[in-house]
C-alpha positions as CSV (number, residue, x, y, z in Angstrom):
1,X,111.8,81.8,106.8
2,X,110.6,79.7,103.8
3,X,110.5,81.7,100.7
4,X,108.7,81.1,97.4
5,X,110.5,82.7,94.4
6,X,108.1,83.5,91.6
7,X,110.3,84.5,88.7
8,X,113.8,83.0,88.5
9,X,115.7,85.3,86.2
10,X,118.6,87.4,87.1
11,X,116.8,89.1,90.0
12,X,115.5,85.9,91.3
13,X,118.8,84.2,91.3
14,X,120.3,87.3,93.1
15,X,117.5,87.2,95.7
16,X,118.1,83.5,96.2
17,X,121.9,84.1,97.1
18,X,121.0,86.9,99.5
19,X,118.2,85.0,101.2
20,X,120.3,81.9,101.8
21,X,123.2,84.1,103.1
22,X,120.8,85.4,105.7
23,X,119.7,82.0,106.9
24,X,116.5,81.6,104.9
25,X,115.3,78.6,102.7
26,X,114.1,78.7,99.2
27,X,111.1,76.3,99.3
28,X,109.6,76.9,95.9
29,X,110.9,78.3,92.6
30,X,108.5,79.1,89.8
31,X,109.9,79.9,86.4
32,X,108.7,79.7,82.8
33,X,109.4,75.9,82.8
34,X,107.0,75.1,85.7
35,X,104.2,77.6,85.8
36,X,101.7,74.9,86.9
37,X,103.6,74.5,90.2
38,X,102.2,77.8,91.3
39,X,99.3,76.4,93.4
40,X,97.8,77.3,96.6
41,X,98.9,74.0,98.2
42,X,102.6,74.7,97.2
43,X,102.5,78.3,98.4
44,X,100.9,77.3,101.7
45,X,104.2,75.5,102.5
46,X,106.0,78.8,102.4
47,X,106.0,81.7,104.7
48,X,106.3,84.5,102.0
49,X,106.5,84.9,98.2
50,X,108.9,87.2,96.4
51,X,107.6,88.0,92.9
52,X,109.7,89.5,90.0
53,X,108.1,88.6,86.7
54,X,106.3,90.5,84.0
55,X,103.2,92.7,84.0
56,X,101.0,90.1,82.1
57,X,101.4,87.5,84.8
58,X,101.9,89.6,87.9
59,X,98.3,90.1,88.9
60,X,97.4,86.5,88.6
61,X,100.4,85.7,90.8
62,X,99.4,88.2,93.4
63,X,95.9,86.8,93.5
64,X,96.9,83.2,94.1
65,X,99.3,84.3,96.9
66,X,96.3,86.2,98.5
67,X,94.1,83.1,98.1
68,X,96.9,81.0,99.7
69,X,97.1,83.4,102.6
70,X,100.8,84.2,102.4
71,X,102.4,87.6,102.0
72,X,103.7,88.6,98.6
73,X,106.6,90.9,97.9
74,X,106.7,92.2,94.4
75,X,109.0,94.3,92.3
76,X,107.3,93.8,89.0
77,X,106.5,97.1,87.3
78,X,104.1,98.0,84.5
79,X,100.9,96.9,86.1
80,X,99.9,100.0,88.1
81,X,96.8,100.7,86.0
82,X,95.3,97.7,87.9
83,X,96.4,98.9,91.3
84,X,93.0,99.5,92.7
85,X,92.0,95.9,91.7
86,X,95.0,94.3,93.4
87,X,94.6,96.4,96.6
88,X,90.9,95.5,96.8
89,X,91.7,91.8,96.6
90,X,94.4,92.2,99.1
91,X,92.1,93.8,101.6
92,X,89.3,91.3,100.9
93,X,91.5,88.4,101.8
94,X,93.2,90.2,104.7
95,X,96.4,89.7,102.8
96,X,99.8,91.4,102.9
97,X,101.2,93.0,99.7
98,X,104.5,94.8,99.8
99,X,105.1,96.5,96.5
100,X,108.1,98.5,95.5
101,X,109.0,100.1,92.2
102,X,112.6,99.8,93.5
103,X,113.7,98.0,96.6
104,X,117.2,99.6,96.8
105,X,117.6,101.4,100.2
106,X,119.6,104.1,98.3
107,X,116.9,104.7,95.7
108,X,114.3,105.0,98.4
109,X,116.5,107.7,100.1
110,X,116.9,109.2,96.6
111,X,113.0,109.4,96.4
112,X,113.1,111.6,99.5
113,X,115.9,113.8,98.1
114,X,113.9,114.3,94.9
115,X,110.8,115.5,96.8
116,X,112.9,117.9,98.8
117,X,114.5,119.4,95.7
118,X,111.1,119.7,94.1
119,X,109.9,121.6,97.1
120,X,112.8,124.0,96.8
121,X,112.1,124.5,93.1
122,X,108.4,124.9,93.3
123,X,108.5,128.7,93.2
124,X,111.5,128.8,90.7
125,X,109.5,129.1,87.4
126,X,112.7,130.0,85.5
127,X,113.8,126.3,85.8
128,X,112.3,123.5,83.7
129,X,112.7,119.9,84.8
130,X,113.3,116.6,82.9
131,X,114.4,113.2,83.7
132,X,116.6,110.5,82.1
133,X,116.5,106.8,83.0
134,X,119.1,104.3,81.8
135,X,118.7,100.5,82.0
136,X,120.0,97.3,80.4
137,X,118.6,96.3,77.1
138,X,116.7,93.3,78.6
139,X,114.3,95.7,80.4
140,X,110.9,95.5,78.8
141,X,109.1,98.5,80.2
142,X,109.8,102.2,79.5
143,X,109.9,104.4,81.4
144,X,111.0,102.4,84.4
145,X,108.7,102.1,87.5
146,X,111.3,104.0,89.5
147,X,111.3,106.9,87.0
148,X,107.5,107.0,87.2
149,X,107.5,107.1,91.0
150,X,110.1,109.9,90.8
151,X,108.1,112.0,88.2
152,X,104.8,111.4,90.0
153,X,106.3,112.8,93.2
154,X,107.6,115.9,91.2
155,X,104.2,116.5,89.7
156,X,102.6,116.3,93.1
157,X,104.8,119.2,94.2
158,X,105.4,121.5,91.2
159,X,102.2,123.5,90.6
160,X,102.9,124.0,86.8
161,X,103.4,120.4,86.0
162,X,100.5,118.1,85.5
163,X,101.6,115.1,83.5
164,X,104.6,113.3,82.0
165,X,105.5,112.0,78.5
166,X,108.1,109.5,77.4
167,X,110.7,110.4,74.8
168,X,108.6,113.2,73.4
169,X,108.7,117.0,73.2
170,X,106.7,117.9,76.3
171,X,104.0,120.6,76.7
172,X,104.8,123.3,79.2
173,X,102.8,121.5,81.9
174,X,104.5,118.1,81.2
175,X,107.8,116.5,82.2
176,X,109.7,114.4,79.6
177,X,111.3,111.2,80.8
178,X,114.1,110.1,78.5
179,X,114.5,106.3,78.4
180,X,117.7,104.7,77.2
181,X,118.5,101.0,77.0
182,X,122.3,100.3,77.0
183,X,124.3,97.1,77.6
184,X,124.0,95.6,81.1
185,X,123.4,99.0,82.9
186,X,121.5,98.0,86.3
187,X,119.8,101.4,86.5
188,X,120.6,105.1,86.5
189,X,118.0,107.8,87.2
190,X,118.8,111.5,86.8
191,X,116.7,114.6,87.4
192,X,117.8,117.9,85.9
193,X,116.5,121.4,86.5
194,X,117.7,123.8,83.9
195,X,117.4,127.6,83.4
196,X,119.0,129.9,81.0
197,X,122.0,130.4,83.2
198,X,122.7,127.1,85.0
199,X,121.3,123.6,85.8
200,X,120.9,121.6,89.0
201,X,121.1,117.8,88.7
202,X,120.7,114.8,91.0
203,X,121.4,111.3,90.1
204,X,121.3,107.7,91.5
205,X,123.4,105.0,89.8
206,X,123.1,101.3,90.8
207,X,126.3,99.3,90.6
208,X,124.6,95.9,90.5
209,X,121.3,94.1,91.2
210,X,122.5,93.3,94.7
211,X,121.0,96.4,96.3
212,X,117.6,95.6,94.7
213,X,117.8,92.0,95.8
214,X,118.8,92.9,99.4
215,X,115.9,95.2,99.8
216,X,113.5,92.6,98.6
217,X,114.7,90.1,101.2
218,X,114.4,92.8,103.9
219,X,110.9,93.4,102.7
220,X,110.1,89.7,103.0
221,X,111.4,89.7,106.5
222,X,109.4,92.7,107.3
223,X,106.2,91.0,106.2
224,X,106.5,88.4,108.8
225,X,105.8,90.9,111.5
226,X,103.6,93.4,109.6
227,X,100.5,93.1,107.4
228,X,98.4,94.9,105.0
229,X,99.6,97.1,102.1
230,X,103.2,98.0,102.7
231,X,106.0,99.9,101.0
232,X,109.6,100.7,101.5
233,X,108.5,103.9,103.4
234,X,107.1,101.5,106.1
235,X,110.2,99.4,106.2
236,X,112.6,102.4,106.3
237,X,110.3,104.4,108.6
238,X,110.3,107.4,106.3
């Protein structure tokens, strides 16, 4: 498989290592030093693109991949207010778009554990829920895309919760997401239900970026045999 890497930061370099170890070829690398090389012609020499950049450039990157007719796997977060626009373009071009707020297999299993716990707590009004997410100081967005995915699942299940806030005192119908940026922490997400007498807590801690990069390469492989708008739920058959 010939891969275009759009974004060559720490994640891009980790993806490159794993892709090569699995027998794939990195045919195109796009970074801040060569943005003009992201052309339809160059992309069409590749089988799939893996995109980890920033919200301001992500949608433009997706669109050129759709126009080139190659699948795009993206882990960029912070652009979901334009989700309908991206999905429409993907469908209009018969494209393939695999998006994950987090490509870690463990995190995606954690998503399911989070929903199960929320179902158990739905009738326990004596408990209030909050979330904490911790990442490295280079992470630009807060809260993380993973935290937003987790809290949205909780809101869908808990009848008394309607919205979330970030680092603010929440209203009774809101969930606070505490965001911390510390050193080189790859990612920690903790959900805590607390009452007057006890608390229940579940947490996922990433040891390194390898889990995220491995999942992104698995997603790229999956796109060779599957099309349309895809997620880790499809890949993991959840």
